[in-house]
Rosetta silent file (secondary structure, phi, psi, omega in degrees, C-alpha in Angstrom):
SEQUENCE: MSWQDYVDNQLLASQCVTKACIAGHDGNIWAQSNGFEGVSSPSPFTPSPKTAPVTKEELAKLISGFDQQDQLTGNGVTLAGQRYIYLSGTDRVVRAKLGRSGVHCMKTTQASTADRLHTVIVSIYEDPVQPQQAASVVEKLGDYLITCGY
SCORE:     score description
SCORE:     0.000 S_00000001
   1 L     0.000  138.353  177.140   71.158  129.872   89.875 S_00000001
   2 L   -82.103  165.758  177.303   73.226  132.962   89.093 S_00000001
   3 H   -60.067  -38.471  179.190   74.780  135.138   91.795 S_00000001
   4 H   -64.169  -36.400  176.558   72.209  137.822   90.956 S_00000001
   5 H   -61.835  -39.449  177.380   69.417  135.278   91.512 S_00000001
   6 H   -60.942  -43.625  179.165   70.755  134.603   95.010 S_00000001
   7 H   -64.232  -50.293 -174.705   70.630  138.332   95.791 S_00000001
   8 H   -72.819  -47.145 -170.019   67.179  138.882   94.264 S_00000001
   9 H   -94.494  -15.557  178.690   65.382  135.610   95.051 S_00000001
  10 H  -107.759  -47.565 -175.572   66.966  134.587   98.346 S_00000001
  11 H   -85.088  -60.432 -176.059   67.990  137.774  100.150 S_00000001
  12 H   -67.474  -38.456 -177.979   65.731  140.575   98.892 S_00000001
  13 H   -64.480  -20.839  178.417   62.662  138.377   98.368 S_00000001
  14 H   -68.268  -20.461 -175.299   62.754  137.469  102.070 S_00000001
  15 L    62.927   14.397  173.581   61.836  141.089  102.857 S_00000001
  16 L  -102.134   -7.951 -179.225   64.267  140.834  105.770 S_00000001
  17 L  -126.654  129.977 -178.922   67.092  142.387  103.724 S_00000001
  18 L   -90.629  -41.737  179.849   66.845  145.835  102.095 S_00000001
  19 E  -136.565  148.393 -179.200   70.153  145.898  100.188 S_00000001
  20 E  -158.269  157.819  170.928   72.612  143.131   99.465 S_00000001
  21 E  -151.640  158.709  172.624   75.610  142.061   97.458 S_00000001
  22 E  -122.989  129.224 -175.180   77.764  139.000   96.983 S_00000001
  23 E  -130.818  160.995  175.375   81.455  139.608   96.424 S_00000001
  24 E   -84.227  175.772 -177.728   84.631  137.662   95.902 S_00000001
  25 L   -60.807  -22.503 -177.312   87.590  137.511   98.263 S_00000001
  26 L   -95.767    3.084 -179.470   89.203  140.485   96.563 S_00000001
  27 L    92.618   -4.878  176.952   86.194  142.794   96.939 S_00000001
  28 L   -68.639  129.927 -176.977   84.998  142.378   93.344 S_00000001
  29 E   -83.384  127.453  179.471   81.209  142.465   93.340 S_00000001
  30 E   -94.766  -31.893  179.647   79.564  139.481   91.645 S_00000001
  31 E  -159.200  148.929 -179.452   75.941  140.562   92.201 S_00000001
  32 E  -155.324  157.194  177.352   74.192  143.424   93.965 S_00000001
  33 L   -84.275  167.729  179.885   70.812  144.932   94.666 S_00000001
  34 H   -56.855  -34.529 -177.419   69.684  148.289   93.313 S_00000001
  35 H   -70.059  -10.601 -176.431   70.473  150.019   96.593 S_00000001
  36 H  -104.874   -6.601 -177.579   74.172  149.221   96.361 S_00000001
  37 L   -97.516   -1.516  177.624   75.107  150.486   92.911 S_00000001
  38 L    93.407  143.450  179.693   74.415  154.157   93.612 S_00000001
  39 E  -128.176  126.605  179.661   71.592  156.424   92.529 S_00000001
  40 L  -105.566  159.283 -179.921   72.247  159.735   90.868 S_00000001
  41 L   -63.515  136.316 -178.114   69.963  162.725   90.628 S_00000001
  42 L   -66.324  -25.252 -178.687   67.748  162.601   87.508 S_00000001
  43 E  -153.889  148.843  178.615   68.452  166.249   86.711 S_00000001
  44 L   -66.107  -16.365 -178.466   70.713  168.969   88.081 S_00000001
  45 L   -93.062  -12.200  177.792   67.566  171.025   88.720 S_00000001
  46 E  -120.052   91.319 -178.706   65.790  168.375   90.780 S_00000001
  47 L   -67.927  140.375  172.999   67.973  167.421   93.694 S_00000001
  48 L  -140.571  159.721 -178.948   67.417  164.007   95.175 S_00000001
  49 L   -59.475  136.237  178.438   69.437  162.078   97.720 S_00000001
  50 L  -101.699  125.494  178.707   72.549  160.606   96.168 S_00000001
  51 E  -103.175  126.332  178.189   73.468  157.157   97.311 S_00000001
  52 L   -74.591  148.180  175.256   77.073  156.140   96.933 S_00000001
  53 L   -74.967  154.217  170.655   77.774  152.713   95.475 S_00000001
  54 L   -70.556  136.561 -174.065   79.360  150.054   97.615 S_00000001
  55 L  -109.349  159.624  176.458   82.995  149.979   96.574 S_00000001
  56 H   -59.517  -38.370 -179.355   85.619  147.310   96.116 S_00000001
  57 H   -65.605  -42.314  177.917   87.778  149.105   98.701 S_00000001
  58 H   -61.325  -43.893 -179.425   84.985  149.057  101.304 S_00000001
  59 H   -67.506  -37.722  178.425   84.445  145.348  100.727 S_00000001
  60 H   -62.818  -40.197  177.199   88.179  144.614  100.884 S_00000001
  61 H   -65.876  -41.837  177.706   88.361  146.316  104.312 S_00000001
  62 H   -60.990  -46.559 -178.249   85.324  144.382  105.495 S_00000001
  63 H   -61.810  -42.135  178.362   86.813  141.088  104.280 S_00000001
  64 H   -67.357  -25.707  178.883   90.124  141.747  106.057 S_00000001
  65 H   -69.018  -20.532  176.126   88.106  142.553  109.186 S_00000001
  66 H   -61.793  -37.024 -178.273   86.871  138.978  109.436 S_00000001
  67 H   -94.226  -22.082 -178.712   90.409  137.950  110.365 S_00000001
  68 L  -128.287   74.386 -172.288   91.454  141.200  112.082 S_00000001
  69 H   -65.148  -20.117  177.267   88.381  142.294  114.021 S_00000001
  70 H   -62.124  -28.161  175.537   90.294  145.021  115.868 S_00000001
  71 H   -63.718  -42.384 -179.810   90.211  146.984  112.572 S_00000001
  72 H   -71.305  -35.210  179.096   86.411  146.883  112.605 S_00000001
  73 H   -61.551  -42.084 -178.146   86.253  147.741  116.293 S_00000001
  74 H   -79.976  -36.093 -172.307   88.245  150.924  115.699 S_00000001
  75 H  -109.734  -11.305 -175.864   86.915  151.994  112.307 S_00000001
  76 L    75.850 -169.280  179.987   83.468  150.435  112.052 S_00000001
  77 E  -117.965  120.423  178.982   82.058  148.993  108.839 S_00000001
  78 E  -106.959  124.958  177.793   81.655  151.322  105.857 S_00000001
  79 E  -137.111  129.198 -179.835   79.308  150.291  103.052 S_00000001
  80 L    53.120   38.981  176.784   78.064  152.530  100.222 S_00000001
  81 L    80.137   -2.263 -178.456   79.628  155.514  101.972 S_00000001
  82 E  -104.103  129.226 -178.871   77.747  154.914  105.232 S_00000001
  83 E   -96.032  122.782  178.988   79.714  154.093  108.379 S_00000001
  84 E  -104.610  149.100  178.797   78.116  151.528  110.688 S_00000001
  85 E   -82.381  124.271  179.308   79.178  150.838  114.275 S_00000001
  86 E   -66.959  128.980  179.149   80.750  147.407  114.613 S_00000001
  87 E  -101.317  -54.831 -177.602   78.837  145.300  117.143 S_00000001
  88 E  -166.763  171.749  178.449   80.333  141.827  117.038 S_00000001
  89 E  -178.321  173.169  175.693   81.646  139.122  114.816 S_00000001
  90 L  -134.749 -168.424  176.998   83.459  135.870  114.312 S_00000001
  91 L   -74.813   -5.692  179.143   85.727  134.564  111.585 S_00000001
  92 L  -119.714  -20.687 -173.195   82.530  133.939  109.526 S_00000001
  93 E  -132.898  141.209  173.239   80.045  136.660  110.565 S_00000001
  94 E  -128.613  135.482  178.396   80.169  140.453  111.051 S_00000001
  95 E  -124.314  137.247  178.397   77.391  142.527  112.632 S_00000001
  96 E  -147.787  163.284 -175.728   77.108  146.314  112.642 S_00000001
  97 E  -149.247  150.847  172.897   74.388  148.908  113.257 S_00000001
  98 E  -151.278  111.096  179.991   73.564  152.543  112.633 S_00000001
  99 L    59.175 -121.939 -176.214   70.330  154.021  113.912 S_00000001
 100 L   -95.969   10.687  177.784   67.419  152.016  112.564 S_00000001
 101 E  -127.156  159.657 -178.867   69.442  149.959  110.087 S_00000001
 102 E  -144.876  171.904 -178.771   72.024  147.266  110.470 S_00000001
 103 E  -124.637  135.984  171.602   74.522  145.127  108.611 S_00000001
 104 E  -134.491  122.677 -176.789   74.858  141.363  108.649 S_00000001
 105 E  -126.663  146.606  176.433   77.657  139.767  106.626 S_00000001
 106 E  -135.846  135.507  178.368   78.786  136.184  106.221 S_00000001
 107 E  -101.993  131.484  172.561   81.984  134.832  104.737 S_00000001
 108 E  -115.977 -177.899  177.233   82.018  131.477  102.991 S_00000001
 109 E  -127.144  148.222  178.283   84.896  129.795  101.197 S_00000001
 110 E  -117.435  124.818 -179.502   85.283  128.740   97.618 S_00000001
 111 E   -66.041  137.632  178.590   87.540  125.817   96.852 S_00000001
 112 L  -138.421  157.662 -179.873   90.374  126.654   94.509 S_00000001
 113 L   -68.113  -33.325 -177.695   93.301  124.670   93.214 S_00000001
 114 L   -84.507  -45.319 -178.583   95.806  127.110   94.729 S_00000001
 115 L  -162.271 -168.347  178.644   94.080  127.937   98.020 S_00000001
 116 E  -102.228  128.919 -177.197   90.685  128.702   99.522 S_00000001
 117 E  -104.858  147.660 -178.523   89.048  131.935   98.402 S_00000001
 118 E   -88.580  140.470  169.129   86.479  133.921  100.339 S_00000001
 119 E  -119.109  133.317 -175.805   82.973  134.677   99.155 S_00000001
 120 E  -122.373  131.284  172.591   81.131  137.308  101.183 S_00000001
 121 E  -100.956  122.813 -178.690   77.402  137.927  101.490 S_00000001
 122 E  -117.145  130.101  179.787   76.732  141.490  102.595 S_00000001
 123 E  -136.879  149.526  172.321   73.285  142.635  103.678 S_00000001
 124 E  -122.316  134.769  177.314   71.645  145.726  105.094 S_00000001
 125 E  -123.792  156.997 -178.624   68.331  145.538  106.921 S_00000001
 126 E  -131.672  153.059  177.005   66.092  148.325  108.197 S_00000001
 127 L   -52.512  134.345   18.007   63.553  148.727  110.958 S_00000001
 128 L   -94.186    8.587  177.914   61.125  146.992  111.633 S_00000001
 129 L   -64.809  132.949  178.264   63.237  143.949  110.625 S_00000001
 130 L   -86.655  149.789 -177.846   65.002  142.534  113.658 S_00000001
 131 H   -53.555  -40.044 -177.863   68.721  141.653  113.477 S_00000001
 132 H   -67.979  -26.307  176.037   68.052  137.950  114.025 S_00000001
 133 H   -67.465  -48.012  178.123   65.646  137.881  111.047 S_00000001
 134 H   -63.449  -41.983  179.575   68.305  139.253  108.694 S_00000001
 135 H   -59.096  -42.625 -179.107   70.924  136.966  110.261 S_00000001
 136 H   -61.385  -45.680 -178.858   68.762  133.915  109.636 S_00000001
 137 H   -64.823  -48.213 -177.258   68.267  134.735  105.937 S_00000001
 138 H   -65.294  -44.583 -176.007   71.930  135.584  105.297 S_00000001
 139 H   -73.178  -30.419  174.538   73.335  132.633  107.206 S_00000001
 140 H   -64.259  -43.235  177.313   70.944  130.128  105.613 S_00000001
 141 H   -65.052  -43.924  178.520   72.139  131.258  102.185 S_00000001
 142 H   -59.741  -44.264  178.485   75.755  131.183  103.357 S_00000001
 143 H   -63.847  -38.979  177.297   75.388  127.683  104.760 S_00000001
 144 H   -62.339  -45.975 -179.872   73.768  126.550  101.513 S_00000001
 145 H   -62.160  -35.729  177.335   76.632  128.002   99.460 S_00000001
 146 H   -63.290  -42.499  179.883   79.120  126.221  101.713 S_00000001
 147 H   -66.108  -23.346  177.559   77.373  122.882  101.064 S_00000001
 148 L   -87.992    0.832  177.252   77.684  123.653   97.340 S_00000001
 149 L    95.415   12.027  178.706   81.438  124.160   97.683 S_00000001
 150 L  -104.060    0.000    0.000   81.580  127.967   97.819 S_00000001
């Protein structure tokens, strides 16, 4: 399965996740849903909401927050230009919320000859999906990837 297949067929197909991406330890995006790459207005004469893409810098800050949660407590979690309020986390999971949507992220590890590299699953869910539903989908995929050596 490709990384894009994991996003499309495991996360989005669950209907518990609205937007998602899988990134490497350095913030480079390996796969992402349509909601994370940004949407521009079709014409300058027809304004439509512009969605910012999720950026490498945002993901790098999120990834460093797994180990330094005080950064997330003070600054929140920013994804695709939207700042979410940090709720809680561990060295493997980060949870954040803003209004009727929330964020659930899980860090896995990828074996490397030099050291262990992080792989991060990032998801956004929206009402009426409950946080535990999104958490279950994301963490099941994360646990599966861990058993596969990622």
